[in-house]
N, C-alpha and C positions, 0 to 999 in steps of 0.2 A: 534437355539436360546437357550441360557441358561436361564432356569427358576429358580428363587430363591424365598424363603420365605422372605417377607419384614420384616426387623427388626425395622421398624419405631416405633412411628411416627418421621419423620424428619421435621425440620422447613421448612416452605414454602419458596421457592425462590422468590424474588421480580420479578414483571413483567419486561420484557425487555423494555428498552427505544425505542422510535420510532424516525424516522427522515424522512423529506421530503425536496425537493427542490422547491422553489417558485420564479423562475426568473420573473422579471417584469421590468417596465419602470424605476423605481428608480435605479436599478442596472445598467441598460444601461446608464443612465445619469451620474452615478458615474464613469463608465468606460471611457466615452467620456471625462469628465472633468479631470480625472487623467491622461489619455493618452495625453491630450493637455498640462497639466502642466509638465508632464515628458518630452515631446518633447521640450517645450520652455526652461526648465531648462537645458536639455542636450545640446541644441544649444548654450545657454549662456556660458555653461561650456567650450565647445570645442573652443569657440572664444577666450578664454584666453590663449590657448596653442600656442607655437611657431610652432608646426607641426600639424595644425588642420586637414589637409587632411586625414591622416591615422586615427586619432582619430574620425573624423567625420564619416568616412566610417564604422568604427566599431560600433559607436553609432547608426547610421542609421540601420545597420544590426541587432543590438540588439532590436531596436524599432520595426522593421518589424517582428522579431521572436515573440516578446511579443504580438504584435497586432494580428498576425496570431493565436497564441494559444488562445487568448481571444475570437476572433471571431469564430474560428472553434470549440473551446470548448463549448462556450455558445450555438452554433447551434447544438451540438451533441444531437440527439434525444434519448428519451427512446425507446428502441427496443420493439415492440409489434407485434405479429403475425397479418397479414393482412387478411388472409382467414380462413375459417373454417378448411380446410385441414391442414394449418400450426398450428392452435390451437390444433387440434387433435394430430399432431405430438409431440407438446410440452407436452400434457397431458399424452401421452404414455411413456414418458421418465422415466426410473428407476434411481432414484437419490440416491447415497450412500455417506455418509459423512465420511471423514477420520479425526480422531482427535488424533494426537500424544500428549502425555503428559509426561513431565519430570520435577520433582521438582516444580510442580505447587501448588499454594495456593488452598486448598481444596474448599473453598467457591467460588473462581474464576472458578474452574473446574466445580463445580456443577451448577453455574449460566450459564456457557457455554452450558452444556448439557441440562439444563432446557429450554433454549431459542431454542434449536434445536427441542425439543419435542413439543414446542408451535407454530411451523410454520403453517401458514395458508394453505400451501401446504405440507402435511406430507412427511417426508423423508421415503424411503423404508428401509434403513439400516443405523445404526450409529455404526461405528467401532472405538472403543477407544483402543489405545495401550499405556500402561504404559512402557516407555522405560527405565526400571530399575531404577526408582526414588530412591534416597538415603534418602529423607526427610520423607518418609512414604510409605504405600502401598495402600492408598485410599480405604481401605476395606469398610468403611461405605458408601462412595460415590459410589463405585462399586455396592454394594447391592441395594442402592437406585435407581441407574440408570437402572439396569437390571429389577427391579420390575416396574419402570415407563415405560420402553419400552413395557412390557407385557400389562400394562394398556392402553397404547396409540396405541397398535397394530403395533408397529415398531419393526423390528428385531434388537436386540442389541447384539453387540460383545464386549467383553472386554478381552484383552490379556496383560499379563505382560511378557516382554522379557528382556534378558540381554541388557545393554545399547549399542546401535549401532548408535545413531543419529536420527535426525528427519526424514530423508528420509527413513531409514530402518523401522522406526515405521509406516510411511505411507504405505509402501509396505506390511507390515504385515496385515494392515487393508484391503488393496486392495485384497490380496489373500484370506482373509476371506469372501469377497463379490465380486467374480470375474465377476458376470453377470450384472454389472451396465451399463447403457448407458452414465451416467454422474457422475463424481466424484466431490464432494464438499470438498475442503480443508479448514479447520478451525483451528486456533491456540487455544490452550487450555485455554487461558485467554481472549477469545473473546466472546462477547454476540451478537447474531444475532437479528436484527430487525425482528418482526414477519412476515414481508412480504419478507424477504431477499431471500429465496429459490424461492418463487413464481415469484418474479421479476427477479432473476438471471437466471432462465432457459429460459426466453422469447427469447433471441437472438438465441437460438439453433433451432428456427423455420427456420433459414437460414442455409442451409447445408454447407455453406462455413465457418461458425463460428466454430472454434475449441476450444476456451476458452473465458471465461467471467470474468472480474475483477469487484468486488464490490467496494463500497466506504467505507473505514475503518476510523472511527472517534475515538477520544480518550475518553475512558470511564471515566477516572479520570482527565479530563482536568482542573477541578477546584482545584486540590490539591495545586499547587504553580505556580509561574511564569514560571518555566521550562515546566510544562505540558501544560500550555496555549500556549507557543511558539511552542511546538510540535504539538498541535492540529491545530493551524493555518497553520503552514508550511506544515504539512502532508496533510491536507484537500485541501489547495490551489494547491499542486502538482497534486492531483487527479482531482480536478474540473477545472483546467486550462490545464496544459501540457498533462496529461494523457487523458483528455477528448478530446483534439484536436487530439491526436494520434488515439483515438477510432474512430473518424470521418473517418479516413483512414484505419480502421481495422488493426492498427499497434501498439497496446499497447505492451510495451516491458517488463513490470513487472506486474504480477498478484499477488497482495499482499496475503501472506499466511493467513491473517486473514479472508478473504472471496474471494474465487475464485472457478470457476467451469470449468471442462475440459471434453471434450468428452473422453470416456473411452480409446480409442486408443492412445490418447496423452500420457497417463501413461503406459498402458499395452505394447505398442510397443517400449517403450524406457526404460524399467526397468533396463536393464543391464548398459546402459550408465548413467542413473540417480544414480545408486548405486555405480558406479565405477569411477566417475569423479575424476580426479587428477589435481593438479597444480604443474608442475615441479617435478612430482613423489610423491607429497604429497596428501593424500586423502583430497578431498574438499567437505564439506557438507554445506557450507554457500551458500547463494543466490540460494536456491532451487526453490523459486517461479519464478525467472527470467529464470532459466533453463527450467522449464516447459513451460513458455511463449515462449521461443525460439523454443522448440519442436513444439508447436502449430503454430508458425509463419511460420515454414518450410512447412506446409501443408495447411494453410488456414488463416483465419482472426482471430484476437484477439481484442475484444472490451471491453468497460467498460459500465456496466449498472448503470447509475447514480441514479437510484431509488432503488438500492439494497444496504442496509447499514448494517454495523456491528460496534460494539463498543469494543475497545481493551484497555488493560492496558498498559500505556507507562511509561518509567522510571521516577522516582520522584527524583533521586539524580544525581548529575553531574558524579559520577563514573560510575553508570549504563548506563547513557546516552552516555558517552564516549565509553564504551566498545561495546554498541549496534551499534553506528555509525561506529566504526572501523570495526566491523564485516560486516556490510552492505557495507561500502565503499571498503573494500578489495575484497569482493565478486563481487561488481559491476565492479571493475577494471578488474578482470579476465573475467567476463561476457562480457565486452565490446570487448575484443579480440575475444571471441567466436562469437559475433555478426558480426564483420567484416569478420570472416572466413566462417560462416555458413549461414548468412542471404542471401537469393537470391537477387542479385543486381537489379533485375527487380522490387523489392518491395519498396514501399515508406519507410518502416522501415529502410532499409539499408542507404538510402540517408539522412534521418532525423538524424540518429545516427551519420553519418559522419559530417553533418553540425553542430550538437550540439558540438562535440568535437573541430571542427575548431573554432567556436565562443568562446568556453571556453578558448582555447589556446590564441586566439587574445586578449580577455579581460584580461587574466592573464598577458600577455606580456605588454600590455599598462599600467596596474596598477603598475607592478614592475618597468617599465621604469620611469613613473611619480614619483613614490616614490623615486627611486634612484637619480633622477635629482633635487629633492626637490620641484617640482612644487606643490605637494599636501600639502606642509607646508604653502603655501601662504593663508592668511586669506580669500580673496575673493573666491579662488578656493575651499577651505574647506567649505565655506558657501554654494556655489552652488552645491558642491558634496553632502552635506547633503540634500539639496532640491531634488536632483535627486534620492537619496536613498529612502527618505520618499515617494516621488511621485510614484516611481516604486513599492514599497512594498504595498502602499495603492491600487495601480492599480491591482496587481495580487491577492490581498486579497478580492476584491469586491465580488467574488462569494460566499464568506462565509456569506455575509449578506442575501443571498437567502436561506440559510440553516435553517431549523426549527427542533430543537431537543426537544423532550418531557421533557427532564431533564434539560432544559436550558431556562431561562427567556430572555426577550429582553435585559435587562440591562446586563446580563451575556454574551449574544452574542456580544453586543457592546464592552464589556470589553475584550473579546478575540480579536476582530477586532482591538482594540486600540493598541495591542502589535505588529502590523505589522511593524513599524520601527525597533523594537527590533529584530524581525525575520530577517530582512535584515542585521542588524548589526551583529547578531550571525552567519549568513551564510557567510558574507563577511570576518569575522575575524576567529573566533574559528573553525567553520566547514570547512572553506577553508584550513586553516593550517592542520587540522586533515585529510582532504582528501589528501593533498600532502604527509603527513606521511603514510597514508594508501596505496597510490600508490607506495611509495618507499618500503613498507614492505608487498606488496600483497602476498608474498609467505607464510606469517604467517596465511594462511587460516586454520581454525580449522576443525578437523574431528568430533567434538562433538557439543554440544549446545552452547558453547562459553560463555554464561552469566548466567547459571543456576546451579552453584555449590550449591546454596541454594535458598530458596524462596525469591525473591527480591522485588516483588510487590504483595500486597494482595488486595483482593476485597474491603476491607474496607479502602484502602488508599485514 
């Protein structure tokens, strides 16, 4: 451990926000009402078409998929050890955090590290790797961090290396602390809930669990309409679809903002992790889904719905577009890997296949109806709008069960109210963007992709 003389005093970092989930009868009632409205509107809509059988089949399949995600997701338990032996197993785990940093806002990075030092379950090591940042050297933040590690009794590592990408930076930290039982991956603009580590390690009481995903919320959700849309869309994806996959031990993306892995998942796959290519080009995008794939090959991957983190999301359309393109191109490549490497005996393989089949069917129907002019008819347009609104209110209902210490009831309802806009954004802008990303997936980047400069600050 590097010991330094503190050069402070430094300004105190604000306390990390907290979050909890409080599912109850009101949410269940809203789900039932929204599902009923969605079903009625969908049936009225398909009755207007000349070829209702095919459309009806696809609508029913979509309704079943949504209903399954909501039911299975809401039933997804918080994982807790059931016996004293399991609790002892969890307590003995050595947990090491890997924090890659590149062109990060200093205040955001310091808030991230402060939240890790304030965990109710202390981390054993925190490994920060400055991946050759060009906007500064973080000297003051580095000195503050190492001094705080000494004060908290945590082993702190700080390395600055030539720019090699996020994966290389994570491996630098891994090699600095090779004796971990569990590695925690955290993005440098992410603040952990004080209970994030304590909650996140609980599922490892089950020997079959190889990786655990946390729930990542938007720290700057109140900045503008775009950040509110991202907050609702990202949270719903985790509390509905990912939660349902967790029920089956088949989570396919463990978000980089908060994820934990058994040490072997990383250590046994370092060469593949660092050398992945796409048609001969180095690929460093979609690192979190690759780690999840490694974990799925040898066990279960779950989501701990009571482990929260807060991350900065894009505040401008340009940054949002570049982030989404990077994610979508990475997920396109990763989809091919899942079909190739996921065991066919696992639920994850068949769920992945069904998802793409339903996506293709929905896209085909939408393009056909658009081409024939059916969607330009006023009654069809009206009922289509009802379906879209009902669907998005339905999948957004879990957000009402979320309690954030940095959010009032009015602010929570304000985010929930953008649900129809989330659907519109996903059906138009993001759908077209995904088609473009799928057509240009070879443009995967070997670097960070969106960090040529500091793009989002902690004060945003």
